[in-house]
Backbone bond lengths (Angstrom), bond angles and torsions (degrees), N, CA, C in turn:
res aa  C-N    CA-C-N  psi(-1)  N-CA   C-N-CA  omega(-1)  CA-C   N-CA-C  phi
1 M - - - 1.466 - - 1.525 109.22 -
2 G 1.353 116.75 129.70 1.447 120.51 -179.93 1.517 112.11 -68.43
3 K 1.332 114.32 162.08 1.464 120.23 -178.44 1.519 110.98 -63.13
4 N 1.346 116.92 -41.31 1.470 120.80 -178.76 1.524 111.29 -63.67
5 K 1.345 116.71 -40.66 1.466 120.00 179.30 1.522 110.81 -66.43
6 L 1.333 116.13 -38.96 1.462 119.93 179.03 1.519 111.11 -63.90
7 V 1.324 116.47 -43.80 1.468 120.78 177.72 1.518 110.59 -62.13
8 F 1.342 115.49 -40.85 1.467 120.27 179.45 1.526 111.52 -62.82
9 L 1.334 116.93 -44.19 1.465 121.08 -179.94 1.528 111.37 -65.41
10 I 1.324 116.55 -39.99 1.467 120.36 178.26 1.520 110.03 -63.33
11 F 1.324 115.40 -42.27 1.463 120.08 178.80 1.526 110.82 -62.26
12 K 1.344 117.22 -43.96 1.458 120.81 -179.97 1.525 111.41 -64.23
13 M 1.322 117.34 -43.14 1.458 120.80 178.78 1.520 110.77 -63.45
14 N 1.313 116.31 -39.53 1.460 120.66 178.28 1.521 110.86 -63.59
15 K 1.326 116.29 -40.75 1.464 121.11 178.84 1.529 111.24 -64.36
16 I 1.346 115.93 -44.20 1.470 120.42 179.27 1.524 110.95 -63.01
17 N 1.325 116.44 -41.86 1.471 120.96 178.44 1.517 111.08 -62.06
18 K 1.327 117.05 -40.88 1.461 120.84 179.35 1.523 111.29 -64.77
19 I 1.345 115.74 -43.71 1.459 120.02 179.72 1.529 110.69 -64.00
20 T 1.332 116.66 -44.69 1.465 121.20 178.55 1.520 111.47 -60.75
21 H 1.335 116.40 -42.06 1.462 121.08 178.91 1.524 110.71 -61.79
22 E 1.338 117.15 -43.15 1.459 120.69 -179.20 1.527 111.07 -66.06
23 L 1.339 117.28 -41.07 1.463 120.19 179.49 1.529 111.40 -64.66
24 K 1.338 117.48 -41.93 1.462 121.19 177.40 1.519 110.77 -63.78
25 H 1.322 116.74 -35.37 1.462 121.24 -179.65 1.526 111.09 -67.33
26 H 1.344 116.72 -35.88 1.460 120.10 -174.73 1.522 113.53 -88.96
27 L 1.342 118.31 -19.84 1.461 120.16 -176.23 1.529 113.68 -61.63
28 P 1.348 120.62 -47.62 1.474 119.87 179.60 1.526 112.37 -60.42
29 F 1.325 116.91 -41.97 1.467 120.18 178.62 1.524 110.47 -62.33
30 T 1.331 116.82 -44.53 1.463 120.93 -179.34 1.525 111.16 -63.00
31 A 1.333 117.63 -43.31 1.461 121.58 -179.89 1.521 111.33 -63.58
32 L 1.340 117.19 -45.27 1.463 120.94 -179.99 1.523 110.92 -64.98
33 A 1.334 116.82 -45.17 1.459 120.84 179.71 1.519 111.04 -63.45
34 T 1.331 117.16 -37.66 1.465 120.63 178.47 1.518 111.27 -66.55
35 L 1.333 117.45 -41.95 1.459 121.41 178.45 1.528 110.71 -59.54
36 I 1.316 116.53 -46.06 1.473 121.10 178.75 1.527 110.21 -62.81
37 A 1.339 116.65 -43.06 1.462 120.77 -178.84 1.526 111.48 -65.94
38 V 1.333 117.59 -39.13 1.469 120.93 177.92 1.524 110.26 -62.46
39 I 1.308 116.99 -43.42 1.472 121.14 179.10 1.526 110.69 -62.24
40 I 1.330 116.40 -46.37 1.470 120.90 -178.28 1.521 110.98 -63.41
41 T 1.331 117.44 -49.83 1.457 120.18 -178.23 1.525 112.02 -67.24
42 S 1.325 117.35 -32.29 1.468 120.64 177.44 1.526 110.57 -64.60
43 I 1.317 116.84 -40.75 1.468 121.21 178.06 1.518 110.27 -61.55
44 F 1.351 115.43 -46.97 1.468 119.70 178.64 1.524 111.19 -62.23
45 F 1.337 116.12 -40.99 1.456 120.89 -175.81 1.527 111.57 -67.48
46 Y 1.324 116.95 -47.88 1.460 120.64 -175.07 1.530 113.26 -77.46
47 T 1.324 116.61 -21.09 1.463 119.37 175.75 1.521 111.58 -91.90
48 K 1.338 116.12 2.60 1.471 122.30 178.19 1.533 111.69 58.74
49 T 1.325 116.16 33.26 1.471 120.62 179.46 1.522 111.01 -75.92
50 L 1.322 116.87 -28.68 1.464 120.91 -176.32 1.524 109.99 -83.50
51 S 1.341 114.95 140.09 1.458 119.62 -178.86 1.526 112.15 -98.04
52 S 1.327 117.82 -35.59 1.457 120.11 -178.32 1.527 109.84 -148.86
53 E 1.321 115.95 95.95 1.460 120.34 -179.66 1.523 112.03 -63.59
54 S 1.351 116.85 -34.27 1.463 119.39 -177.81 1.527 111.42 -67.09
55 Q 1.329 117.87 -39.81 1.464 121.02 178.21 1.531 110.92 -67.04
56 I 1.336 115.98 -39.37 1.464 119.65 177.09 1.519 110.04 -63.97
57 F 1.342 116.94 -41.08 1.465 120.28 177.35 1.519 111.12 -59.86
58 N 1.337 117.42 -46.59 1.463 120.80 -179.20 1.524 111.45 -59.25
59 L 1.323 116.43 -40.72 1.464 120.72 178.55 1.526 110.96 -66.49
60 L 1.331 116.37 -45.25 1.469 120.38 179.61 1.526 111.45 -65.21
61 H 1.326 116.45 -38.48 1.462 120.10 -178.84 1.527 110.90 -65.27
62 A 1.332 116.48 -44.95 1.466 119.99 178.38 1.524 110.72 -63.74
63 S 1.325 116.52 -41.60 1.471 120.62 178.32 1.521 110.77 -64.56
64 H 1.331 116.59 -38.88 1.460 121.47 179.22 1.525 110.75 -62.11
65 I 1.319 117.32 -45.04 1.464 121.02 -179.81 1.519 110.59 -64.46
66 L 1.327 116.59 -41.91 1.470 119.57 178.10 1.521 111.27 -58.86
67 I 1.334 115.89 -49.10 1.464 120.27 -178.64 1.525 111.81 -67.50
68 S 1.349 116.72 -38.08 1.465 119.51 -176.21 1.522 112.12 -69.94
69 A 1.326 117.72 -16.51 1.466 120.52 176.85 1.524 111.52 -81.93
70 I 1.324 117.59 -19.15 1.461 121.12 -175.14 1.518 112.29 -66.79
71 V 1.337 116.80 -49.76 1.468 120.62 -174.35 1.533 112.64 -64.03
72 P 1.345 119.59 -52.00 1.467 118.27 178.72 1.523 112.97 -59.51
73 A 1.338 116.89 -40.63 1.471 119.92 179.89 1.522 110.88 -63.60
74 A 1.331 116.78 -42.76 1.464 120.63 -179.35 1.521 111.34 -64.01
75 I 1.334 116.96 -43.84 1.470 120.71 -178.27 1.523 111.00 -69.81
76 F 1.335 116.60 -45.53 1.456 119.16 -178.48 1.526 111.27 -63.25
77 Y 1.313 116.42 -43.70 1.467 117.92 -178.19 1.524 110.97 -68.61
78 K 1.317 116.85 -31.74 1.458 119.84 179.53 1.518 111.27 -59.34
79 Y 1.326 117.70 -36.58 1.454 121.20 -175.40 1.526 113.91 -104.12
80 K 1.337 117.30 -30.24 1.455 120.46 -176.99 1.533 113.30 -92.89
81 K 1.342 116.27 -29.53 1.464 121.47 -178.15 1.528 111.33 56.75
82 N 1.328 115.53 38.90 1.454 120.95 -179.39 1.527 108.30 -129.22
83 Y 1.344 115.81 110.45 1.462 120.59 -175.88 1.526 111.53 -61.09
84 L 1.333 116.99 -50.91 1.461 121.05 -174.38 1.518 111.84 -62.39
85 Q 1.337 116.48 -46.33 1.461 120.03 -179.44 1.526 111.46 -63.96
86 S 1.328 116.37 -42.11 1.466 120.44 -179.35 1.520 111.13 -63.80
87 I 1.329 116.65 -44.04 1.469 121.09 -179.60 1.526 110.47 -67.02
88 L 1.333 116.44 -43.06 1.464 120.39 -178.09 1.526 111.48 -63.54
89 V 1.334 116.78 -49.54 1.467 120.69 -179.02 1.526 110.91 -63.25
90 A 1.346 117.36 -44.70 1.464 121.13 -178.33 1.522 111.62 -65.95
91 T 1.331 117.16 -39.52 1.465 120.91 -179.54 1.521 111.15 -65.62
92 I 1.325 116.52 -50.01 1.467 120.46 -178.69 1.527 110.87 -64.70
93 S 1.336 116.74 -46.46 1.468 119.49 -177.17 1.523 111.45 -64.72
94 S 1.336 117.59 -38.96 1.470 119.53 -178.39 1.526 111.75 -66.67
95 I 1.333 117.00 -37.83 1.467 120.32 178.98 1.530 110.42 -68.88
96 I 1.331 116.00 -45.12 1.471 119.77 179.62 1.525 110.90 -63.35
97 I 1.344 115.74 -49.08 1.463 120.17 -177.97 1.527 110.90 -65.54
98 G 1.331 117.36 -42.01 1.467 120.71 178.78 1.520 112.15 -61.13
99 T 1.331 116.45 -40.83 1.456 120.55 179.23 1.530 111.08 -67.61
100 L 1.325 116.19 -42.40 1.464 119.99 177.11 1.526 111.43 -61.42
101 S 1.327 115.86 -49.71 1.463 121.46 -173.80 1.525 112.84 -70.66
102 D 1.323 116.49 -43.55 1.469 120.31 -172.40 1.524 113.49 -88.44
103 V 1.339 116.84 -24.58 1.465 119.60 -173.07 1.532 112.83 -121.41
104 L 1.326 117.20 -61.96 1.466 120.17 -169.83 1.526 113.21 -66.33
105 F 1.337 116.72 -48.24 1.467 118.92 178.83 1.537 111.41 -62.17
106 P 1.349 118.87 -50.03 1.474 118.84 177.39 1.527 112.61 -60.28
107 Y 1.336 116.79 -38.51 1.467 119.74 -179.75 1.530 111.31 -63.03
108 V 1.324 115.43 -48.88 1.472 119.79 -179.91 1.529 110.13 -63.64
109 G 1.334 116.46 -44.88 1.460 120.02 179.98 1.515 112.47 -61.60
110 A 1.336 116.17 -44.25 1.461 119.91 179.41 1.526 111.27 -66.40
111 S 1.320 116.78 -35.18 1.469 120.16 177.87 1.525 111.04 -65.28
112 L 1.328 116.40 -37.36 1.469 120.52 -179.18 1.523 112.40 -66.09
113 I 1.357 116.70 -27.89 1.468 119.06 178.96 1.538 111.24 -103.99
114 F 1.351 114.55 19.47 1.465 121.95 170.94 1.524 113.78 62.40
115 L 1.335 117.06 40.07 1.463 120.57 174.69 1.521 111.76 -90.17
116 N 1.328 116.90 -3.44 1.471 122.84 176.66 1.533 112.85 50.44
117 P 1.324 117.33 57.94 1.471 119.02 -177.76 1.528 111.76 -73.93
118 E 1.339 115.68 150.85 1.461 121.03 170.85 1.530 107.94 -81.16
119 F 1.325 115.51 153.06 1.467 120.32 -176.54 1.530 109.59 -102.86
120 H 1.325 116.40 113.58 1.465 121.71 -179.83 1.520 109.27 -131.64
121 I 1.323 117.03 123.49 1.461 121.66 175.39 1.525 108.21 -116.85
122 P 1.326 117.66 107.94 1.471 120.97 -178.48 1.528 113.37 -56.14
123 L 1.338 118.30 -31.20 1.464 120.75 179.94 1.522 111.20 -60.19
124 F 1.339 117.97 -34.95 1.459 121.57 178.61 1.525 111.39 -80.49
125 E 1.326 116.72 -29.91 1.455 120.84 -176.20 1.527 112.15 -84.79
126 E 1.335 116.50 -37.47 1.469 121.27 179.23 1.533 109.69 -137.56
127 P 1.348 116.71 67.86 1.471 120.10 -174.00 1.525 114.10 -62.00
128 F 1.324 117.59 -40.05 1.465 120.01 -177.65 1.524 111.76 -65.99
129 L 1.316 116.80 -38.95 1.463 120.51 178.54 1.528 110.71 -65.55
130 I 1.321 117.53 -46.55 1.458 121.63 -177.85 1.527 110.94 -63.51
131 I 1.342 117.19 -45.53 1.469 120.53 179.22 1.523 110.62 -65.09
132 F 1.331 116.67 -38.98 1.468 120.63 -179.30 1.523 111.68 -62.97
133 V 1.340 117.70 -47.19 1.467 119.72 -178.24 1.529 110.88 -67.70
134 A 1.341 117.09 -31.71 1.460 119.90 176.35 1.525 110.80 -66.09
135 L 1.325 116.95 -42.14 1.464 121.32 177.50 1.523 111.37 -63.31
136 I 1.321 116.31 -42.05 1.468 120.60 178.75 1.527 109.88 -62.17
137 G 1.309 117.30 -43.42 1.458 120.90 178.90 1.514 111.91 -61.83
138 A 1.346 116.89 -41.05 1.468 120.71 179.40 1.529 111.01 -63.76
139 V 1.320 116.51 -42.24 1.474 120.55 178.90 1.526 110.54 -64.51
140 I 1.325 116.18 -42.38 1.465 120.20 177.70 1.528 110.46 -60.14
141 G 1.333 116.73 -42.74 1.463 121.04 179.88 1.514 112.00 -58.92
142 I 1.331 116.31 -43.54 1.467 120.45 179.30 1.522 110.89 -65.52
143 L 1.331 116.24 -37.69 1.466 120.25 -176.07 1.529 112.75 -74.18
144 I 1.337 117.29 -44.24 1.475 119.00 -174.08 1.525 112.61 -90.71
145 K 1.363 116.80 -22.71 1.478 120.98 175.22 1.531 112.77 54.60
146 V 1.336 116.90 40.06 1.462 121.77 178.70 1.520 108.53 -111.92
147 T 1.344 117.69 133.91 1.463 120.19 -177.70 1.519 113.95 -118.35
148 K 1.314 119.72 -17.28 1.466 120.97 -172.85 1.523 112.76 -90.18
149 I 1.321 118.17 -55.83 1.468 121.07 -176.91 1.525 111.87 -62.87
150 P 1.339 120.45 -45.95 1.466 118.81 178.20 1.519 113.80 -57.56
151 H 1.339 118.61 -30.71 1.466 119.52 179.22 1.528 111.00 -65.15
152 L 1.324 117.71 -39.14 1.461 121.10 178.11 1.531 110.32 -64.17
153 I 1.330 115.70 -43.45 1.462 119.96 177.78 1.526 109.58 -65.83
154 H 1.316 115.74 -40.32 1.460 122.37 179.36 1.524 111.27 -55.57
155 V 1.312 116.78 -50.18 1.456 121.60 -178.68 1.534 110.64 -62.82
156 S 1.324 117.18 -43.74 1.466 121.25 -179.45 1.523 111.28 -62.30
157 L 1.336 116.91 -45.27 1.465 120.36 178.80 1.527 111.16 -63.81
158 S 1.319 116.05 -39.14 1.464 120.11 179.66 1.527 111.38 -63.28
159 I 1.317 116.25 -41.54 1.462 120.77 178.82 1.520 111.01 -59.71
160 F 1.325 115.98 -51.11 1.461 119.36 -177.48 1.526 111.65 -68.71
161 A 1.332 117.68 -35.37 1.466 120.02 177.81 1.526 110.54 -63.63
162 S 1.326 117.12 -44.27 1.465 120.90 178.12 1.523 111.22 -61.70
163 L 1.338 116.22 -43.27 1.463 120.49 -179.94 1.525 111.34 -64.09
164 F 1.335 116.61 -43.55 1.460 119.14 -177.24 1.525 112.15 -73.34
165 Y 1.332 117.06 -23.88 1.466 118.21 171.28 1.525 109.54 -63.17
166 L 1.321 115.83 -43.72 1.464 120.42 179.61 1.524 111.41 -67.77
167 L 1.337 116.37 -39.57 1.462 119.58 178.74 1.524 111.40 -65.70
168 A 1.344 115.95 -36.84 1.462 120.02 -175.17 1.524 112.95 -80.21
169 Y 1.339 116.77 -36.32 1.462 119.29 -168.52 1.521 115.24 -120.04
170 A 1.340 117.74 -0.16 1.468 120.14 177.16 1.524 109.96 -102.54
171 S 1.312 116.37 166.98 1.465 121.07 -179.27 1.530 110.08 -75.82
172 T 1.331 116.02 -177.90 1.461 122.02 -175.47 1.528 112.17 -55.41
173 L 1.332 115.08 136.91 1.462 120.79 -177.04 1.527 111.15 -97.36
174 N 1.332 115.81 151.16 1.461 121.32 171.94 1.524 108.67 -134.69
175 L 1.331 116.78 -176.81 1.462 120.61 -174.32 1.526 111.80 -61.92
176 V 1.327 116.57 -43.60 1.473 120.12 179.55 1.520 110.41 -62.01
177 N 1.331 115.56 -43.67 1.456 119.57 179.24 1.525 112.04 -62.75
178 L 1.322 116.38 -36.99 1.466 120.31 179.78 1.528 111.10 -63.69
179 I 1.342 116.17 -38.31 1.472 119.93 177.61 1.526 110.03 -64.59
180 L 1.330 115.90 -42.77 1.457 120.06 178.79 1.526 111.17 -68.37
181 I 1.324 115.96 -36.63 1.465 120.40 178.22 1.521 110.77 -63.81
182 F 1.325 116.68 -36.09 1.465 120.28 176.04 1.527 110.35 -55.87
183 I 1.320 116.91 -46.26 1.469 121.70 179.78 1.526 110.25 -65.08
184 I 1.339 116.18 -43.63 1.461 120.85 -179.63 1.526 111.12 -59.47
185 V 1.323 116.08 -46.32 1.461 120.11 -176.14 1.524 111.44 -68.29
186 V 1.330 117.87 -38.86 1.472 120.22 177.08 1.526 109.83 -58.31
187 I 1.334 116.15 -45.95 1.467 120.16 179.15 1.524 110.46 -65.99
188 A 1.339 116.23 -41.76 1.461 120.93 -178.28 1.521 112.29 -64.37
189 V 1.323 116.93 -26.52 1.459 120.93 -177.68 1.522 111.37 -93.42
190 I 1.330 117.51 -49.96 1.465 120.80 -170.96 1.527 111.68 -65.49
191 I 1.326 118.45 -36.62 1.463 119.72 -177.36 1.531 111.96 -76.85
192 P 1.347 119.88 -57.88 1.466 117.98 -177.94 1.533 113.84 -66.80
193 C 1.334 117.70 -44.97 1.463 119.55 -174.40 1.522 111.94 -67.93
194 C 1.315 117.02 -41.23 1.461 118.66 177.64 1.519 111.11 -72.48
195 T 1.340 117.19 -26.60 1.459 119.72 172.54 1.525 109.88 -63.17
196 S 1.327 115.48 -43.27 1.457 120.34 -179.01 1.519 112.44 -67.75
197 D 1.334 117.16 -45.21 1.465 121.26 -171.70 1.522 113.76 -91.40
198 I 1.325 118.13 -19.75 1.467 120.96 -173.95 1.522 111.72 -120.60
199 I 1.332 117.25 -57.42 1.457 120.22 -170.91 1.534 111.93 -71.27
200 F 1.353 117.86 -42.33 1.460 119.45 178.75 1.527 112.21 -55.68
201 P 1.348 118.25 -49.77 1.472 117.89 177.98 1.523 113.16 -59.28
202 F 1.337 117.69 -41.30 1.460 120.59 179.65 1.531 111.02 -62.28
203 L 1.332 117.01 -41.43 1.451 120.36 -175.83 1.524 112.53 -74.31
204 F 1.336 116.88 -41.28 1.452 120.49 -174.31 1.527 113.90 -84.90
205 L 1.334 116.81 -33.34 1.457 119.68 -176.09 1.518 112.83 -89.38
206 K 1.333 116.52 -11.88 1.463 121.82 176.60 1.524 111.77 53.95
207 E 1.343 116.55 -128.84 1.452 119.13 -172.05 1.521 112.97 -69.74
208 K 1.333 118.61 -17.85 1.460 120.87 -177.89 1.522 111.97 -64.04
209 I 1.335 116.82 -30.32 1.459 120.27 -177.74 1.517 111.69 -67.20
210 N 1.325 117.82 -21.78 1.452 120.99 179.88 1.515 112.53 -65.26
211 K 1.332 116.16 -20.93 1.448 120.25 -179.02 1.526 113.07 -85.57
212 C 1.329 116.79 -4.83 1.460 120.91 -177.00 1.510 110.54 -68.16
213 G 1.304 116.37 129.21 1.465 119.62 -177.51 1.508 113.47 -95.52
214 C 1.316 118.19 4.90 1.474 120.38 -176.67 1.513 109.63 -117.01
215 R 1.326 115.72 159.39 1.472 120.85 171.37 1.509 107.64 -90.00
216 I 1.321 115.66 130.58 1.460 119.17 -178.14 1.513 110.12 -70.25
């Protein structure tokens, strides 16, 4: 094996180890936060405190996309120093990840447990609003250059957005369904959100990310 190939393999293994470490670090927090969120939303749902779950979902989804654009934009600009590239990558990734986390994963999960959810994608219904909030989030990320606190907010918003999608567009919930929904939401959050905040930077920034002194 040549020296260049050996260096390449070591670099790839190091990258995989870093990604695995970050995912393991975030899983307990995501599970605990999801459990708390399920309990809170269940109380609101069964006591009929909520007036419009769909409107709350739309607000949470837009907020989630805005926040999810901050971290990629901040990290990319920190190393690339390119406004256009940072904004473009953060905007596209936040919309894709937000749609996966808040809509597609919950929809598929709810369908698998026969909750018969309706299919709603805010990007198709209000494209200008979704793109606008993603752009605003990317600009904020470049300006404030913060990667840690927005990720915590990002995960929390994603959890509640996923839950309210199920509350708004799925059929009546019961205790068994709530347990299954807990699993669905953990998967819906940990995979897309950590892909956006952790894996994308590792894949696109390559060796530059190794110099980062902060935990994402």
